[in-house]
C-alpha positions in Angstrom: 0.0 0.0 0.0 1.7 3.2 -1.1 0.6 6.5 0.4 0.6 9.8 -1.5 3.5 12.1 -0.6 2.9 14.2 2.5 0.0 11.9 3.7 0.3 10.5 7.2 -0.9 7.1 8.2 -3.5 8.7 10.5 -4.8 10.8 7.6 -5.0 7.7 5.4 -7.0 5.8 8.0 -9.4 8.7 8.5 -9.9 8.8 4.7 -10.4 5.0 4.5 -13.1 5.2 7.2 -14.8 8.1 5.6 -14.9 6.3 2.3 -16.3 3.2 3.9 -19.0 5.1 5.9 -20.0 6.9 2.7 -20.3 3.6 0.9 -22.3 2.0 3.8 -24.5 5.1 3.9 -26.0 4.2 0.5 -28.9 2.5 2.3 -29.7 5.5 4.5 -28.6 8.7 2.7 -31.3 10.1 0.4 -30.8 8.5 -3.0 -30.8 11.7 -4.9 -27.7 12.9 -3.0 -25.9 9.7 -4.2 -27.0 10.1 -7.7 -29.4 7.1 -7.5 -32.8 8.6 -7.5 -35.6 6.7 -5.8 -37.5 7.1 -9.0 -34.8 5.5 -11.2 -36.3 4.4 -14.4 -36.9 0.6 -14.6 -34.5 0.4 -17.5 -31.7 1.9 -15.3 -32.2 -0.4 -12.3 -30.2 -3.6 -11.8 -32.5 -6.5 -11.9 -31.6 -9.1 -9.2 -32.5 -12.8 -9.0 -32.0 -14.9 -5.8 -30.9 -18.6 -5.8 -31.4 -20.2 -2.4 -33.1 -18.2 0.3 -32.4 -19.4 3.8 -31.6 -17.4 6.9 -28.3 -15.9 5.6 -29.8 -15.0 2.3 -32.7 -13.3 4.0 -30.1 -11.2 5.9 -28.2 -10.3 2.7 -31.3 -9.6 0.6 -32.9 -7.4 3.3 -29.8 -5.1 3.0 -29.9 -5.2 -0.8 -33.6 -4.3 -1.0 -32.8 -0.9 0.6 -30.9 0.2 -2.5 -33.2 2.2 -4.8 -31.4 1.3 -7.9 -31.8 -2.5 -7.3 -34.9 -4.4 -8.1 -35.3 -8.0 -6.9 -37.6 -9.7 -9.4 -37.3 -13.5 -8.8 -36.4 -16.1 -6.2 -35.5 -19.8 -6.8 -35.4 -22.4 -4.0 -36.1 -26.1 -3.8 -38.2 -25.8 -0.7 -41.8 -24.5 -1.0 -41.8 -22.9 2.4 -38.7 -20.9 1.6 -40.0 -19.8 -1.8 -43.1 -18.5 0.0 -41.2 -16.7 2.7 -38.9 -15.1 0.1 -41.7 -13.9 -2.0 -43.4 -12.4 1.0 -40.2 -10.6 2.0 -39.8 -9.0 -1.5 -43.5 -8.3 -2.2 -43.9 -6.7 1.2 -41.0 -4.5 0.6 -42.2 -3.3 -2.8 -45.9 -3.4 -1.8 -46.9 -5.5 -4.8 -47.1 -9.2 -5.8 -44.6 -9.1 -8.6 -41.8 -11.4 -7.4 -41.8 -14.6 -9.4 -40.7 -17.8 -7.7 -39.1 -20.9 -9.2 -38.3 -24.4 -7.9 -35.5 -24.9 -10.4 -33.0 -22.1 -10.5 -32.2 -22.8 -14.1 -35.5 -21.3 -15.1 -34.5 -18.1 -13.3 -31.2 -18.1 -15.2 -33.1 -18.3 -18.5 -34.6 -14.9 -18.0 -32.9 -12.3 -20.1 -34.1 -9.4 -17.9 -32.1 -10.5 -14.9 -28.7 -8.8 -14.6 -27.3 -10.3 -11.5 -27.9 -13.1 -9.0 -27.4 -13.5 -5.2 -26.4 -17.2 -4.6 -26.9 -18.3 -1.0 -27.6 -22.1 -1.3 -25.7 -24.6 0.8 -22.0 -24.9 0.2 -22.3 -27.9 -2.3 -24.1 -25.6 -4.8 -22.2 -22.3 -4.6 -19.6 -22.9 -7.3 -21.8 -24.9 -9.7 -24.7 -22.4 -9.5 -22.2 -19.5 -9.9 -20.7 -21.1 -13.0 -24.1 -21.7 -14.6 -25.1 -18.1 -13.8 -22.0 -16.7 -15.4 -22.5 -18.7 -18.5 -26.1 -17.4 -18.6 -24.7 -13.8 -18.7 -25.3 -12.9 -15.0 -23.1 -11.2 -12.6 -22.7 -13.1 -9.3 -22.6 -12.3 -5.6 -22.0 -15.7 -4.0 -22.1 -16.5 -0.3 -19.1 -18.3 1.1 -17.5 -20.8 1.0 -17.7 -20.2 -2.8 -16.2 -23.6 -3.7 -16.4 -26.8 -1.8 -13.0 -28.0 -3.2 -9.8 -26.5 -4.6 -10.8 -27.5 -8.1 -14.3 -25.9 -7.7 -12.6 -22.6 -6.7 -10.3 -22.8 -9.6 -13.1 -23.5 -12.1 -15.2 -20.7 -10.6 -12.5 -18.1 -10.9 -11.6 -19.2 -14.4 -15.2 -19.1 -15.6 -15.8 -15.6 -14.2 -12.7 -14.4 -16.2 -13.7 -16.2 -19.3 -17.3 -15.0 -19.2 -16.2 -11.4 -18.2 -18.6 -11.4 -15.3 -18.5 -9.3 -12.2 -18.1 -11.5 -9.1 -18.2 -10.7 -5.4 -17.4 -13.4 -2.8 -19.5 -12.9 0.3 -16.5 -12.2 2.5 -18.0 -8.9 3.5 -15.5 -8.2 6.3 -13.2 -6.7 3.6 -15.8 -3.9 3.5 -16.3 -3.4 7.3 -14.4 -0.4 8.8 -12.7 -2.1 11.8 -11.2 -4.8 9.7 -10.1 -2.3 7.1 -8.4 -0.2 9.8 -6.6 -3.3 11.3 -5.3 -4.2 7.8 -4.1 -0.7 7.2 -2.0 -0.8 10.3 -0.4 -4.0 9.2 0.2 -3.0 5.6 1.4 0.5 6.6 4.3 -0.6 8.8 2.9 0.6 12.0 3.2 -2.8 13.6 6.8 -3.0 12.4 7.9 -5.9 10.3 4.9 -8.3 10.2 5.7 -11.8 11.3 2.6 -13.6 12.6 -1.1 -13.6 11.6 -3.8 -15.3 13.6 -7.0 -16.5 11.8 -9.7 -18.0 14.0 -11.8 -21.0 12.8 -14.2 -23.6 14.1 -12.6 -26.8 15.4 -12.6 -28.9 12.3 -14.8 -31.9 11.9 -14.9 -34.9 9.6 -18.2 -36.7 9.5 -20.1 -38.5 6.8 -22.6 -40.5 8.8 -26.1 -40.8 7.3 -29.3 -39.7 9.1 -32.1 -42.3 9.0 -34.0 -42.4 5.7 -37.4 -40.7 5.7 -40.1 -40.7 3.0 -39.1 -38.3 0.2 -41.6 -35.5 -0.2 -43.1 -34.4 -3.5 -40.7 -32.3 -5.6 -43.0 -29.3 -5.2 -42.5 -29.5 -1.4 -38.8 -30.3 -1.4 -37.0 -31.2 -4.6 -34.5 -33.6 -3.0 -32.6 -34.4 -6.2 -32.1 -30.7 -6.9 -31.2 -30.1 -3.2 -28.4 -32.6 -3.4 -27.3 -31.3 -6.7 -23.6 -32.2 -7.4 -23.3 -33.9 -4.0 -23.4 -37.7 -3.7 -26.8 -39.3 -3.3 -28.2 -40.3 0.1 -31.7 -40.8 1.3 -33.9 -37.9 2.4 -34.1 -36.7 5.9 -35.8 -33.4 6.8 -33.0 -32.4 9.2 -30.6 -32.0 6.2 -32.8 -29.4 4.6 -33.3 -27.7 8.0 -29.5 -27.2 8.3 -28.0 -30.5 9.5 -25.9 -30.7 6.4 -23.3 -28.6 8.1 -20.3 -30.6 9.1 -21.1 -33.4 6.7 -18.2 -34.0 4.3 -20.5 -34.5 1.3 -22.1 -31.1 1.8 -19.7 -28.9 3.7 -16.4 -27.2 2.8 -13.0 -28.3 4.1 -14.1 -30.0 7.4 -15.9 -26.8 8.4 -12.7 -24.9 8.4 -14.0 -22.5 5.7 -17.0 -21.5 7.8 -14.9 -18.8 9.5 -11.7 -19.4 7.6 -13.1 -18.0 4.3 -13.3 -14.7 6.2 -10.4 -14.8 8.7 -7.7 -16.4 6.4 -8.9 -13.9 3.7 -8.3 -11.0 6.1 -4.8 -12.4 6.9 -4.0 -12.7 3.2 -5.0 -9.1 2.8 -3.0 -7.9 5.8 0.1 -9.7 4.4 -0.5 -8.2 0.9 -0.7 -11.8 -0.4 -3.8 -11.6 -2.5 -1.8 -12.9 -5.5 -0.3 -15.9 -3.6 -0.9 -18.2 -0.5 1.1 -20.0 2.2 3.5 -22.6 0.9 3.5 -24.8 4.0 0.7 -26.2 6.2 1.5 -28.1 9.4 -1.4 -29.3 11.6 -1.3 -29.6 15.4 -4.0 -30.5 17.9 -4.8 -26.8 18.5 -4.1 -25.1 15.1 -2.6 -25.3 11.7 0.6 -23.4 11.3 1.2 -22.1 7.8 4.1 -20.2 6.3 4.4 -17.8 3.4 7.4 -17.5 1.1 8.1 -14.1 2.6 8.6 -15.7 6.0 5.3 -14.6 7.6 3.6 -17.2 9.7 -0.2 -17.7 9.5 -1.6 -19.5 12.5 -5.1 -20.9 11.9 -6.4 -21.2 15.5 -9.2 -23.7 16.5 -11.0 -21.2 18.7 -14.7 -22.1 18.5 -16.9 -25.1 18.6 -19.6 -24.9 15.9 -22.3 -23.8 18.3 -20.4 -22.6 21.3 -17.3 -20.4 21.8 -14.4 -21.5 23.8 -12.1 -18.7 22.7 -9.1 -17.6 24.9 -9.5 -14.4 26.9 -7.9 -12.0 24.5 -10.7 -12.2 21.9 -13.9 -13.0 23.9 -15.2 -9.4 23.8 -14.2 -8.9 20.1 -17.0 -11.1 18.8 -16.9 -13.9 16.2 -14.3 -14.2 13.4 -11.5 -12.5 15.3 -8.1 -11.9 13.7 -4.7 -10.8 15.1 -1.8 -9.3 13.2 1.6 -9.2 15.0 4.7 -7.3 14.0 8.0 -6.8 15.8 6.8 -3.4 17.1 3.2 -4.2 18.1 -0.1 -6.0 17.3 -3.7 -5.3 16.5 -6.8 -7.5 17.1 -10.4 -7.1 16.0 -13.5 -9.1 15.4 -17.2 -8.9 14.5 -18.2 -6.7 17.5 -16.4 -3.8 15.8 -13.9 -3.0 18.5 -10.2 -2.7 17.7 -7.5 -3.5 20.4 -3.9 -2.5 19.9 -0.7 -3.1 21.9 0.2 0.5 22.7 -1.1 4.1 23.1 0.9 5.0 20.1 -1.0 2.6 17.9 -4.2 3.8 19.5 -3.4 7.2 18.3 -3.2 5.9 14.7 -6.8 4.9 14.7 -9.6 7.3 13.7 -11.2 9.2 16.6 -14.8 8.6 15.5 -14.8 5.4 13.6 -18.3 4.1 12.9 -18.7 0.7 14.5 -20.3 -1.8 12.0 -20.8 -5.4 12.9 -18.8 -7.9 10.8 -22.0 -9.5 9.5 -23.1 -6.3 7.8 -23.2 -6.6 4.0 -24.4 -3.1 3.1 -21.0 -1.7 1.9 -19.9 -5.0 0.4 -23.1 -5.5 -1.7 -23.0 -1.8 -2.7 -19.5 -2.4 -4.0 -20.8 -5.3 -6.0 -23.6 -3.3 -7.6 -21.4 -0.3 -8.3 -18.9 -2.6 -10.0 -21.7 -4.0 -12.2 -22.2 -0.5 -13.5 -18.5 0.3 -13.9 -17.4 -3.3 -14.8 -14.5 -2.8 -12.3 -13.1 -5.3 -9.9 -14.9 -5.9 -6.6 -13.4 -6.0 -3.2 -13.6 -9.8 -3.1 -13.0 -10.5 -6.8 -12.4 -14.0 -8.2 -8.6 -13.8 -7.7 -9.0 -12.8 -4.1 -11.5 -15.6 -3.5 -9.4 -18.2 -5.3 -6.2 -17.7 -3.2 -7.8 -17.3 0.2 -10.2 -20.2 -0.3 -7.5 -22.5 -1.7 -5.3 -21.7 1.3 -8.2 -22.8 3.6 -8.7 -26.0 1.6 -5.0 -26.7 1.8 -5.0 -26.3 5.5 -8.0 -28.5 5.8 -6.4 -31.2 3.8 -3.3 -31.1 6.0 -5.5 -31.5 9.0 -7.3 -34.4 7.4 -4.1 -36.2 6.5 -2.4 -35.2 9.8 0.8 -34.3 8.2 2.8 -31.3 7.0 2.1 -30.4 3.3 3.9 -28.1 0.9 2.0 -26.3 -1.8 3.2 -24.6 -5.0 1.2 -21.3 -5.0 1.6 -21.0 -8.8 0.4 -24.4 -9.9 -1.9 -24.7 -6.8 -0.7 -28.3 -6.4 0.9 -30.1 -3.4 4.5 -31.0 -3.8 5.3 -34.7 -4.0 2.0 -35.8 -2.4 -0.4 -37.7 -4.6 -2.8 -38.4 -1.8 -3.1 -34.7 -0.9 -3.5 -33.8 -4.5 -6.3 -36.3 -4.8 -8.3 -34.4 -2.2 -8.2 -31.2 -4.3 -11.4 -32.4 -6.1 -14.3 -34.7 -5.5 -16.5 -36.7 -8.0 -19.6 -34.8 -8.9 -23.0 -36.5 -9.2 -24.8 -36.1 -12.5 -27.6 -33.9 -11.0 -29.1 -33.3 -14.5 -30.0 -37.0 -14.8 
């Protein structure tokens, strides 16, 4: 990060916060002030379709609906109850009944009037649905983890470039002020020479037990074949569609490591100015996975949280979920989803803005605004395909090292493990022919 001449780090941080707050304000500042009139002609609005509308998608979409230049016109979901809830959310917002629902998202992708899609299915579908959307000419905002394997992340990034689509990974913490400020301290040399990064994750799990078989409902109620998609077949159980797919190898990403790691490792990549590379070594222990970059910086992926209960050490408990820590030879900075920033000295505290707006880490307002603005400009998003590819593959590589219980070395250019056929075999998985 190069600063303009005569610009201090404090001035830079103030400017960064101001820019972020201005971007986040798009949902609350009068639209005409931002050049996006509430009466924007329909032909000038970005038409949005939604693929998969569960709890997280509802959160994302609620934020997106506030933008006056965005119009959600369609929702696809394999579950009838979710289709109904999604239509109600959209129609209530617009005070009409215009939102069209689909069981099969391919019908939504056939619509020429849809410019972009929000994809928030389960992990197993993110890459496949994003690729199909790009080939159908849609720009894509995909919830994370964006690819369930290394090869899925590679194919997704390659497709977005080949199809010239705008892509935003749902790693929204890149657009949240406290994380931006922590990264600015690390990149700007205020911590001294950076030597250690800490990324928190759930304790990994490796489970592929089947729940008891239950009668498969009619497709109009739950389309079980389409729900499974590219994942291996198994008998229906209602608990899967209610969320019990998490932690299952067939459905989840990287032994659950990417649930938080897609965010926290991504932030560490950013702090280390490593968006064009990834760690070259991955060594698992009982408490963490220790990774090393070619530049000597160490990335420690800490097992800090059980999937539904936090057992984090004292220094991050008040900082919220997804905490990160950046350490240099002259100081450190810590932050998390609660919005607070903790630093090692008064001098570092003086580098932070006096009136930083505290935004929770789950907030997608600025991140989704960045996506829609890039649709108009055709510029690169904050979490573009290259950013997603490197940080996600780093997470997958760490997960594979943990699964195999041994140190692995990775070539960051070829994205292959060195002299380890078994590890390389885990970079992909067979995909079921879900079109059959």
